[in-house]
C-alpha positions as MATLAB code, in Angstrom:
seq = 'XXXXXXXXXXXXXXXXXXXXXXXXXXXXXXXXXXXXXXXXXXXXXXXXXXXXXXXXXXXXXXXXXXXXXXXXXXXXXXXXXXXXXXXXXXXXXXXXXXXXXXXXXXXXXXXXXXXXXXXXXXXXXXXXXXXXXXXXXXXXXXXXXXXXXXXXXXXXXXXXXXXXXXXXXXXXXXXXXXXXXXXXXXXXXXXXXXXXXXXXXXXXXXXXXXXXXXXXXXXXXXXXXXXXXXXXXXXXXXXXXXXXXXXXXXXXXXXXXXXXXXXXXXXXXXXXXXXXXXXXXXXXXXXXXXXXXXXXXXXXXXXXXXXXXXXXXXXXXXXXXXXXXXXXXXXXXXXXXXXXXXXXXX';
ca = [
       0.000    0.000    0.000;
       1.381    3.442   -0.916;
       1.833    6.298    1.554;
      -1.057    8.126   -0.103;
      -3.330    5.076    0.285;
      -2.364    4.750    3.937;
      -3.173    8.406    4.512;
      -6.532    8.104    2.779;
      -7.333    5.014    4.825;
      -6.561    6.931    8.002;
      -8.803    9.832    6.902;
     -11.691    7.460    6.223;
     -11.115    5.817    9.599;
     -11.087    9.151   11.374;
     -14.012   10.702    9.539;
     -16.103    7.556    9.527;
     -15.798    6.948   13.249;
     -14.432   10.045   14.921;
     -16.983   12.322   13.301;
     -20.084   10.165   13.214;
     -20.322    8.832   16.751;
     -23.552   10.684   17.436;
     -26.605    9.661   19.389;
     -27.988    6.245   18.497;
     -30.406    6.302   15.612;
     -34.031    5.865   16.545;
     -35.222    2.602   15.019;
     -38.587    2.630   16.676;
     -40.323    0.316   19.104;
     -39.389   -2.824   17.160;
     -35.686   -2.502   17.962;
     -34.366   -5.546   19.788;
     -32.173   -5.335   22.910;
     -29.240   -6.660   20.864;
     -29.698   -3.897   18.283;
     -29.970   -1.261   21.001;
     -26.692   -2.409   22.566;
     -25.012   -2.416   19.154;
     -26.009    1.195   18.571;
     -24.579    2.439   21.857;
     -21.187    4.160   21.946;
     -18.658    1.867   23.684;
     -16.610    4.011   26.042;
     -14.035    3.939   28.831;
     -13.855    7.001   31.074;
     -10.279    7.746   32.194;
     -10.285   10.288   35.004;
      -8.407   12.000   37.825;
     -11.673   11.866   39.724;
     -10.522   13.549   42.923;
      -8.856   16.547   41.317;
     -11.659   19.110   41.197;
     -15.439   18.811   40.728;
     -15.952   18.529   36.970;
     -14.858   14.864   36.846;
     -17.676   13.870   39.185;
     -20.289   15.708   37.120;
     -18.937   14.195   33.911;
     -19.083   10.721   35.418;
     -22.664   11.093   36.587;
     -23.719   12.564   33.245;
     -22.125    9.622   31.453;
     -23.639    6.984   33.748;
     -27.130    8.532   33.461;
     -27.049    8.503   29.625;
     -27.689    4.816   29.084;
     -29.593    5.526   25.876;
     -26.319    6.732   24.323;
     -23.368    5.051   26.019;
     -22.162    1.528   26.698;
     -19.758    2.246   29.553;
     -17.185   -0.527   29.637;
     -15.436    0.770   32.738;
     -13.827    3.616   34.639;
     -10.062    3.997   34.979;
      -8.373    6.512   37.259;
      -5.027    8.260   37.281;
      -3.339   10.597   39.752;
      -2.634   14.273   39.060;
      -0.944   16.809   41.318;
      -3.997   18.348   42.974;
      -6.090   15.256   43.563;
      -3.925   13.162   45.823;
      -2.519    9.707   45.142;
      -4.134    6.938   43.152;
      -6.028    5.612   46.172;
      -7.723    8.964   46.712;
      -8.621    9.166   43.018;
     -10.081    5.665   43.193;
     -12.151    6.421   46.300;
     -13.753    9.493   44.731;
     -14.675    7.578   41.570;
     -16.073    4.833   43.808;
     -18.276    7.374   45.610;
     -19.776    8.536   42.314;
     -20.414    4.963   41.205;
     -22.245    4.389   44.486;
     -24.321    7.547   44.127;
     -25.226    6.553   40.563;
     -26.141    3.015   41.697;
     -23.455    1.520   39.464;
     -21.010    0.127   42.024;
     -20.365   -3.519   41.183;
     -21.927   -3.034   37.737;
     -19.365   -0.770   36.095;
     -15.785   -1.936   36.746;
     -13.328    0.535   38.269;
      -9.551    0.225   37.918;
      -6.515    1.984   39.377;
      -4.225    3.472   36.754;
      -0.995    5.427   36.736;
       0.250    7.187   39.834;
       3.526    8.344   38.239;
       4.336    9.734   34.779;
       4.654    7.914   31.453;
       8.446    7.958   31.082;
       8.935    6.560   34.584;
       6.453    3.724   34.076;
       7.368    2.930   30.458;
      10.714    1.495   31.574;
       8.843   -1.024   33.748;
       6.139   -2.132   31.295;
       7.418   -5.706   31.147;
       6.674   -6.022   34.855;
       3.103   -7.424   35.070;
       2.474   -5.408   38.226;
       3.832   -2.093   36.952;
       2.304    1.178   38.133;
      -1.135    1.458   36.528;
      -1.215   -2.125   35.234;
      -4.827   -2.807   36.208;
      -6.205    0.113   34.178;
      -3.773   -0.315   31.286;
      -4.500   -4.020   30.881;
      -8.234   -3.336   31.058;
      -8.004   -0.744   28.268;
      -6.059   -3.195   26.121;
      -8.501   -6.051   26.765;
     -11.561   -3.941   25.940;
      -9.970   -2.536   22.786;
      -9.185   -6.037   21.557;
     -12.858   -6.984   21.914;
     -13.946   -4.355   19.392;
     -15.275   -5.812   16.171;
     -15.975   -3.192   13.540;
     -16.514   -0.378   16.075;
     -14.210    2.052   17.807;
     -13.827    2.057   21.571;
     -13.982    5.670   22.725;
     -11.250    6.243   25.274;
     -12.406    9.475   26.895;
      -9.486   10.824   28.925;
     -10.173   13.836   31.142;
      -6.909   13.920   33.089;
      -3.320   13.274   32.097;
      -2.829   10.879   29.173;
      -0.589    8.446   31.024;
      -2.930    5.433   31.009;
      -3.646    5.954   27.303;
       0.032    6.244   26.376;
       0.956    3.179   28.426;
      -1.746    1.073   26.777;
      -0.548    2.103   23.315;
       3.087    1.458   24.248;
       2.284   -1.934   25.749;
       0.067   -3.088   22.882;
       0.475   -0.854   19.783;
      -2.008   -2.892   17.737;
      -4.947   -1.562   19.777;
      -4.595    1.827   18.026;
      -6.810    0.575   15.208;
      -9.615   -0.135   17.691;
      -9.528    3.176   19.565;
     -10.875    6.698   19.258;
      -8.998    8.789   21.822;
     -10.881   11.888   22.987;
      -8.850   14.036   25.384;
     -10.024   16.950   27.494;
      -6.888   19.040   27.715;
      -4.645   21.825   26.366;
      -5.054   25.526   25.758;
      -3.898   24.951   22.178;
      -2.568   26.963   20.417;
      -1.522   28.683   23.653;
       0.847   26.918   26.091;
      -0.019   25.465   29.460;
      -3.052   23.659   30.914;
      -3.391   21.380   33.922;
      -3.993   17.984   32.269;
      -1.300   18.619   29.684;
       1.325   19.783   32.172;
       0.748   16.857   34.530;
       2.472   14.551   32.029;
       3.619   16.176   28.789;
       5.559   13.030   27.880;
       2.369   10.955   27.670;
       0.644   13.559   25.483;
       3.632   13.785   23.143;
       3.770    9.996   22.854;
       0.073    9.670   21.990;
       0.302   12.445   19.407;
       3.080   10.504   17.664;
       0.961    7.349   17.331;
      -1.333    6.605   14.401;
      -4.462    6.515   16.526;
      -7.562    8.689   15.963;
      -7.085   11.579   18.377;
      -9.395   14.438   19.343;
      -8.368   17.401   21.484;
     -11.202   19.010   23.474;
      -9.731   22.403   24.297;
      -9.783   24.069   27.724;
      -8.504   27.626   27.045;
      -8.672   29.273   30.442;
     -10.512   32.579   30.442;
     -11.527   32.406   26.795;
     -15.014   31.847   25.333;
     -13.803   29.275   22.783;
     -12.832   26.465   25.179;
     -14.588   24.294   27.733;
     -13.650   26.865   30.380;
     -16.703   28.767   29.104;
     -19.051   25.912   30.079;
     -19.566   27.234   33.595;
     -22.299   27.005   36.193;
     -22.672   29.266   39.206;
     -22.746   28.092   42.798;
     -26.191   29.682   43.171;
     -27.516   27.752   40.164;
     -26.243   24.466   41.577;
     -27.819   25.200   44.949;
     -31.153   25.862   43.227;
     -31.211   23.046   40.697;
     -29.309   20.131   42.230;
     -30.904   19.292   45.609;
     -32.015   15.642   45.606;
     -31.114   15.035   41.954;
     -30.284   11.483   41.018;
     -31.411    8.171   42.494;
     -31.536    7.909   46.275;
     -29.212    5.189   47.529;
     -30.019    3.041   50.555;
     -26.755    3.650   52.427;
     -25.153    7.107   52.222;
     -21.615    7.802   51.121;
     -19.205    9.871   53.160;
     -18.039   12.758   50.990;
     -14.413   13.699   50.484;
     -15.028   16.822   52.593;
     -17.020   14.909   55.194;
     -20.782   14.706   55.580;
     -23.098   11.973   54.318;
     -25.006   11.984   51.045;
     -27.782    9.894   49.551;
     -27.979   11.567   46.113;
     -25.508   12.849   43.570;
     -27.227   16.240   43.514;
     -26.692   16.826   47.217;
     -23.051   15.765   46.913;
     -22.614   18.139   43.965;
     -23.768   21.026   46.143;
     -21.167   20.061   48.741;
     -18.423   19.963   46.104;
     -19.361   23.480   45.005;
     -19.161   24.608   48.639;
     -15.552   23.425   48.937;
     -13.926   24.937   45.856;
     -12.145   28.197   45.151;
     -13.839   30.828   42.999;
     -12.070   33.412   40.878;
     -15.045   35.120   39.241;
     -18.131   37.014   40.397;
     -20.743   35.624   40.663;
     -18.967   32.455   41.903;
     -18.873   29.894   39.077;
     -16.839   26.881   38.000;
     -16.318   25.268   34.630;
     -17.568   21.723   34.021;
     -14.778   20.994   31.542;
     -14.998   17.203   31.668;
     -18.772   17.141   31.454;
     -18.545   19.150   28.218;
     -16.208   16.485   26.815;
     -18.816   13.799   27.488;
     -21.448   16.036   25.895;
     -19.675   16.426   22.548;
     -19.193   12.664   22.274;
     -22.935   12.331   22.848;
     -23.849   15.127   20.435;
     -21.045   16.458   18.210;
     -23.143   19.414   17.068;
     -22.639   21.029   20.507;
     -19.176   22.254   19.476;
     -17.161   23.053   16.367;
     -14.628   20.545   15.128;
     -11.835   20.832   12.596;
      -9.114   18.583   11.241;
      -5.617   20.009   11.692;
      -2.063   18.804   11.059;
      -0.831   17.388   14.345;
       1.343   19.950   16.158;
       4.200   19.157   18.522;
       4.959   20.523   21.979;
       8.523   21.898   22.188;
       9.806   23.394   25.435;
       6.247   23.833   26.664;
       5.057   25.663   23.537;
       3.071   24.419   20.576;
       4.881   24.239   17.246;
       2.806   23.884   14.094;
       3.646   21.182   11.550;
       1.636   22.177    8.460;
       3.177   19.441    6.319;
       2.438   16.690    8.831;
       0.407   13.844    7.336;
      -0.828   12.981   10.823;
      -4.112   14.808   11.427;
      -6.045   15.283   14.656;
      -9.487   16.674   15.478;
      -9.701   19.976   17.344;
     -12.863   20.804   19.336;
     -13.709   24.412   20.245;
     -16.590   26.912   20.571;
     -18.844   24.832   22.785;
     -22.592   25.416   22.994;
     -22.767   26.110   26.712;
     -26.550   26.560   26.775;
     -27.294   23.253   25.036;
     -24.746   21.314   27.090;
     -25.864   22.626   30.480;
     -29.542   22.210   29.608;
     -28.959   18.605   28.587;
     -27.062   17.960   31.810;
     -30.025   19.096   33.915;
     -32.517   17.285   31.672;
     -30.481   14.104   32.054;
     -30.721   14.367   35.837;
     -34.481   14.798   35.524;
     -34.871   11.836   33.135;
     -32.213    9.351   34.166;
     -31.556    6.378   31.876;
     -28.843    4.424   33.676;
     -26.214    2.673   31.619;
     -26.929   -1.010   31.344;
     -30.667   -0.341   31.293;
     -31.106   -1.209   34.973;
];
């Protein structure tokens, strides 16, 4: 196969799967359970769950959209502000409990350290992050004619390790990453492990960058909700569990909505009125409905000394997401909480 044919094949792969993973088509009341499952988007959610408060909202939004997603599992990683891998795991576990999915959706510990440190130890079956990495590989290898969406909303360490450990899974994946202020430098997820991001960008795997862009209207930073709005809209939202969880800031909670209010009470605010961005939730939203943001295909850039360098002649192309429809995304989030369809149909 020529280089041109390989490039065209990659474009078809990217456009055919990266751009068309929209909501399942409505086939009417005669659709069988097997057909319904086939039409769902297979997805793994890779998260630094204990870092802020957007991960928790993204997780709940994902788990309550069973009409759209087939959630294969949750994997966690550790970033600087969220504590070690055990703390990340415990927060993800709390959300699974509040969403009544504990024991139904598998949860795995991923990377505590950075990619370059762990890569040297990949031959060790118990290397840092092995449980999550091996799970990603196993689920990717099960794909038959569909792409597994690997939605990463923290550092890209687990993703990079899976690709390094088993390169052949690239053909089965669609990597969607919430991160970067591209084309500007910096951003929390990116800076937590630049080596993992650079490695993934060098691989021939469909890759989509969901921009953050602090303080600008074009990134997910613009998808904000105020503390007052959360206090008004979230009380009691979600299913009520039989035994309460103990929140990371203390207190006991029976519903996700009440826990969300607590999370908003224990966060710093830098704007008036007090508001926080639900970055990660917006990333879930554009996988559910791609028309809630603008997407473009760009030559893959490279990060050099912390700054983006364009590569206009690069045959490797990635998808860039920007200009998010805040109104539509936030409205759908609240509507989802009012009309919960749990993943797995239970």
